[in-house]
N, CA and C of each residue as an Amber inpcrd file, in Angstrom:
protein
   291
  -5.6280000  37.5840000 -18.9950000  -5.8080000  36.1830000 -19.4920000
  -7.1690000  35.8490000 -19.2790000  -7.4190000  34.6070000 -20.1910000
  -8.7590000  33.9280000 -20.2840000  -8.5590000  32.8630000 -18.9030000
  -9.8370000  32.4900000 -18.8250000 -10.1550000  31.8260000 -17.7060000
  -9.7650000  30.2570000 -17.8970000  -9.5530000  29.7450000 -19.0800000
  -9.1160000  28.5630000 -20.0110000  -7.4370000  28.3520000 -19.3530000
  -6.7230000  29.4840000 -19.8780000  -5.3490000  29.5230000 -19.5110000
  -4.8660000  29.7220000 -17.8950000  -5.8650000  30.2390000 -17.3910000
  -5.4740000  30.4630000 -15.8010000  -5.8070000  28.9630000 -15.2590000
  -6.6110000  28.2820000 -15.6220000  -6.9440000  26.9310000 -15.0500000
  -5.9680000  26.0300000 -15.3230000  -5.4330000  26.0870000 -16.6180000
  -4.4700000  25.0020000 -17.2650000  -3.0600000  25.3740000 -16.4350000
  -2.9310000  26.6810000 -16.2520000  -1.7470000  27.0550000 -15.4610000
  -1.7130000  26.4390000 -14.0270000  -2.6060000  26.5530000 -13.5000000
  -3.0720000  26.3080000 -11.9330000  -2.9180000  24.6010000 -11.8170000
  -3.2990000  24.1440000 -12.7820000  -3.3900000  22.4540000 -12.9090000
  -1.6700000  22.1570000 -12.9100000  -0.9440000  22.7560000 -14.0320000
   0.3630000  22.4390000 -14.2020000   1.2610000  22.9030000 -12.8380000
   1.0730000  24.1590000 -12.0100000   1.6570000  23.9250000 -11.0550000
   1.6230000  23.3080000  -9.8410000   0.2280000  22.8830000  -9.7780000
  -0.3440000  21.8350000  -8.8160000   0.4050000  20.5670000  -9.1390000
   0.6440000  20.0600000 -10.2560000   1.0670000  18.9440000 -10.7060000
   2.6160000  19.0420000 -10.5160000   2.9600000  20.0920000 -10.6510000
   4.3590000  20.2570000 -10.6400000   4.8630000  20.3260000  -9.1260000
   4.3250000  21.0460000  -8.6600000   4.5780000  20.9790000  -6.8920000
   4.0780000  19.4330000  -6.4370000   3.4560000  18.7550000  -6.8280000
   3.3240000  17.5390000  -6.1690000   4.3150000  16.7400000  -6.5580000
   4.9780000  16.8890000  -7.7170000   6.1520000  15.9680000  -8.4580000
   7.2200000  16.4580000  -7.6160000   7.6210000  17.5910000  -7.5430000
   8.7170000  17.7760000  -6.4530000   8.4370000  17.4530000  -5.0130000
   7.4850000  17.5510000  -4.7920000   7.5660000  16.9620000  -3.2720000
   7.9530000  15.4470000  -3.0170000   7.6310000  14.8800000  -4.2560000
   7.6180000  13.2010000  -3.9390000   8.9390000  13.1560000  -4.2590000
   9.9980000  13.8890000  -4.6070000  11.3700000  13.3460000  -4.7730000
  11.5170000  12.7510000  -3.8220000  11.8690000  13.3660000  -2.3390000
  12.5340000  12.8210000  -1.2550000  11.8350000  11.5450000  -0.7280000
  10.4470000  11.3890000  -1.0420000  10.0950000  10.0970000  -0.8180000
  10.3760000   8.8460000  -1.5620000  10.6380000   9.2950000  -2.9480000
  11.1370000   8.2120000  -3.7360000  12.3330000   8.1520000  -3.8280000
  13.3170000   9.1410000  -3.4610000  14.6740000   8.7110000  -2.6720000
  15.0920000   8.0340000  -1.6510000  14.1850000   8.0800000  -0.5560000
  13.9660000   7.5040000   0.3830000  13.4690000   5.7380000   0.4410000
  12.5360000   5.5480000  -0.2890000  12.2030000   4.4290000  -0.4580000
  13.1650000   3.4830000  -1.2860000  14.2840000   4.0830000  -1.8770000
  15.1650000   3.2230000  -2.8990000  16.0970000   2.8690000  -1.6950000
  16.2310000   3.7330000  -0.5000000  17.1110000   3.0670000   0.7070000
  16.8190000   2.2180000   1.4780000  15.3850000   2.5560000   1.9550000
  14.5920000   1.7030000   2.6680000  14.4860000   0.1800000   2.2090000
  14.5450000  -0.4940000   0.8710000  14.5590000  -1.4940000   0.2850000
  15.9840000  -2.2600000   0.5240000  16.9690000  -1.7220000   0.6510000
  17.9150000  -2.5180000   1.0420000  18.3170000  -2.3860000   2.7490000
  18.2650000  -3.5890000   3.1900000  18.5460000  -3.3750000   4.6860000
  19.4990000  -4.2770000   5.3620000  19.7580000  -4.5540000   6.1170000
  20.9080000  -5.4490000   6.9580000  20.3330000  -5.5520000   8.3110000
  20.2480000  -7.0660000   8.6810000  19.9210000  -7.5450000   9.7190000
  21.1370000  -7.7570000  10.9240000  21.7720000  -6.8340000  11.2760000
  23.3270000  -7.1320000  12.1080000  23.3210000  -8.0250000  13.1290000
  22.0480000  -7.8830000  13.9600000  21.9180000  -8.6430000  15.0620000
  21.9690000 -10.1590000  14.6330000  21.2550000 -10.4750000  13.3940000
  21.4160000 -12.0270000  13.0340000  22.5000000 -12.3880000  12.2350000
  23.4140000 -11.3710000  11.6700000  24.7110000 -11.5960000  10.9320000
  25.6530000 -11.8830000  12.2070000  25.6970000 -11.0860000  13.0090000
  26.5730000 -11.3160000  14.2010000  26.5070000 -12.7590000  14.8530000
  25.2090000 -12.9160000  15.2440000  25.0420000 -14.4460000  15.6820000
  25.2710000 -15.3930000  15.2150000  25.1870000 -15.3580000  13.8760000
  25.4520000 -16.2560000  12.6250000  26.7230000 -16.5510000  12.1740000
  27.7390000 -15.4930000  12.6310000  28.9150000 -15.4240000  12.1250000
  29.2240000 -15.3840000  10.5110000  28.2700000 -14.3340000  10.1480000
  28.2010000 -14.0800000   8.8440000  29.4170000 -13.3850000   8.1360000
  30.0230000 -13.9290000   7.0240000  31.1380000 -13.2390000   6.3260000
  30.7070000 -12.9110000   5.0480000  31.1000000 -11.8660000   4.3050000
  30.9780000 -11.7610000   2.6370000  31.9090000 -12.4480000   1.9140000
  32.6150000 -13.6120000   2.5490000  33.4530000 -14.6130000   1.6040000
  33.2390000 -15.7930000   1.9100000  33.5270000 -16.6050000   0.9510000
  33.3210000 -18.0840000   1.0440000  34.0980000 -19.0570000   2.2270000
  33.2790000 -19.8400000   2.5230000  34.5640000 -20.8350000   3.3890000
  34.7350000 -22.3170000   2.7480000  35.6460000 -22.2460000   2.1080000
  36.2590000 -23.1490000   0.9300000  35.2450000 -23.1080000   0.0910000
  34.2040000 -24.2020000  -0.2220000  33.6240000 -24.4090000  -1.5060000
  32.1420000 -24.0730000  -0.9060000  31.7740000 -23.7940000   0.5590000
  30.7140000 -23.6830000   0.7050000  30.2900000 -21.9040000   0.7510000
  29.3730000 -21.5950000   0.2710000  28.8090000 -20.2960000   0.2690000
  27.6090000 -19.8100000  -0.2470000  27.0300000 -18.5860000  -0.0540000
  25.6930000 -18.8810000   0.0500000  24.9260000 -19.0060000  -1.1120000
  25.3380000 -18.7910000  -2.2840000  24.7900000 -18.9970000  -3.6420000
  24.5500000 -20.8680000  -3.7030000  25.0480000 -21.7460000  -3.1890000
  24.7200000 -23.0100000  -3.0350000  24.1730000 -23.2080000  -1.6770000
  23.8710000 -22.4310000  -0.7650000  23.0910000 -22.7330000   0.5490000
  21.4410000 -22.7740000   0.1810000  20.7730000 -23.6580000   0.9440000
  19.4690000 -23.9930000   0.6100000  18.7270000 -22.6490000   1.1770000
  19.1400000 -21.7920000   2.2220000  18.4720000 -20.8780000   2.5400000
  18.6330000 -19.6360000   1.8780000  19.3150000 -19.4580000   0.7350000
  19.5890000 -18.2560000   0.1210000  18.5960000 -17.9980000  -1.0340000
  18.1650000 -16.7850000  -1.0010000  17.3010000 -16.0350000  -2.0150000
  18.0410000 -15.2230000  -2.6320000  18.1340000 -15.7110000  -4.1350000
  18.9960000 -15.1200000  -5.1870000  18.3710000 -13.6590000  -5.4160000
  19.4240000 -12.9510000  -5.8780000  19.0190000 -11.6060000  -6.3600000
  18.6250000 -11.5160000  -7.7620000  18.4200000 -10.5630000  -8.3730000
  18.2190000 -10.4170000  -9.8720000  19.1610000 -11.2690000 -10.8670000
  20.3240000 -11.0320000 -10.3960000  21.2910000 -12.1250000 -11.3820000
  21.9580000 -12.5660000 -10.4170000  22.9480000 -13.6990000 -10.8870000
  23.8300000 -14.4680000 -10.2090000  24.7490000 -13.9700000  -9.3420000
  25.2560000 -12.5110000  -9.6170000  26.5260000 -12.1450000  -8.8750000
  25.6290000 -10.6790000  -7.9820000  24.1880000 -10.6000000  -8.1530000
  23.5060000  -9.4680000  -7.3580000  23.2810000 -10.0250000  -6.0430000
  23.2160000  -8.9540000  -4.9110000  22.7790000  -9.1480000  -3.4690000
  21.4280000  -9.8210000  -3.3140000  21.3860000 -10.9150000  -2.7580000
  19.9370000 -11.5560000  -2.4860000  19.7460000 -11.5770000  -0.8640000
  18.8170000 -12.4310000  -0.4170000  18.2400000 -12.5350000   0.6580000
  18.5280000 -13.7280000   1.4900000  18.1620000 -14.0780000   2.5530000
  18.5020000 -15.3000000   3.2480000  16.9360000 -15.6710000   4.1090000
  16.6810000 -16.6860000   4.2260000  15.6950000 -17.3160000   5.1070000
  16.0640000 -17.2800000   6.4230000  16.6520000 -17.5420000   6.8380000
  17.4790000 -17.3230000   8.1270000  17.7170000 -15.8620000   8.6580000
  17.9140000 -14.8360000   7.7120000  18.0690000 -13.4720000   8.1550000
  16.8160000 -12.6810000   7.6330000  15.8800000 -12.4430000   8.5810000
  14.5150000 -11.9610000   8.1470000  14.7420000 -10.2450000   7.9250000
  14.2650000  -9.7060000   6.5800000  14.7030000  -8.6860000   6.2000000
  15.9320000  -8.2790000   5.7360000  16.9640000  -9.0460000   5.5800000
  18.0870000  -8.7730000   5.2530000  18.1500000  -8.9800000   3.6850000
  18.2560000  -7.8210000   3.0090000  18.3560000  -7.8430000   1.6020000
  19.6720000  -7.7740000   0.9720000  20.7500000  -7.6140000   1.7630000
  21.9990000  -7.5280000   1.1500000  23.2520000  -8.9390000   1.5720000
  22.5200000 -10.0110000   1.0580000  23.4810000 -11.0380000   1.5100000
  24.0850000 -11.3700000  -0.1030000  25.6420000 -11.6920000   0.1980000
  26.2140000 -11.8340000  -0.8340000  26.2120000 -13.2700000  -1.2730000
  26.2020000 -13.5640000  -2.6030000  26.1580000 -14.5840000  -3.0910000
  27.3000000 -15.6150000  -2.7450000  28.6180000 -14.7970000  -2.2600000
  29.7880000 -15.3660000  -2.1400000  30.0030000 -15.4040000  -0.5120000
  28.8120000 -15.0460000   0.0190000  29.0810000 -15.3000000   1.6500000
  29.0210000 -16.2630000   2.1610000  29.4100000 -16.5370000   3.6380000
  28.9480000 -17.5530000   4.5680000  28.6330000 -17.1700000   5.9840000
  27.6500000 -18.2230000   6.2930000  27.7920000 -18.2510000   7.7550000
  27.6430000 -19.7150000   8.3100000  27.1860000 -19.6270000   9.5950000
  27.1740000 -20.9650000  10.4480000  25.9620000 -21.9680000  10.0560000
  25.1720000 -21.1890000   9.3090000  23.6950000 -21.9190000   9.2390000
  23.7230000 -22.4190000   7.6920000  25.0740000 -22.3150000   7.2170000
  24.9540000 -22.9610000   6.0530000  24.5790000 -24.5020000   5.8020000
  23.8930000 -24.6050000   4.7300000  23.1640000 -25.9430000   4.3590000
  23.2460000 -26.3260000   2.8250000  23.7940000 -27.2490000   2.4660000
  23.7520000 -27.7240000   0.9900000  22.6060000 -27.5820000   0.1750000
  22.3640000 -26.9280000  -0.7540000  20.9260000 -27.2580000  -1.4650000
  20.5840000 -28.8460000  -1.8610000  19.3370000 -29.1040000  -1.7050000
  19.2590000 -30.6470000  -2.2400000  19.2910000 -30.7100000  -3.7210000
  19.8430000 -32.0150000  -4.0830000  20.1370000 -32.2220000  -5.4410000
  18.8640000 -32.7490000  -6.1700000
């Protein structure tokens, strides 16, 4: 083998090894993005269903997800990224019109 093919082969193996080593990191980072603040949910009596016409999507504290039906966040529940737009809690306040 000449020196050039040894070098490119080494480089390929280094890059391939690094890519394989990154698979668990990437997989875990996806799970780390979705979090639930269980203590706040309990104290605010959060539920995944609306209370009559009151639901998270029409609450001033709700931070919408990427689509209207996607899970979002809440200013009251720090770090919680799995708030249902159809959910409800005792902190519900109507959005200003």
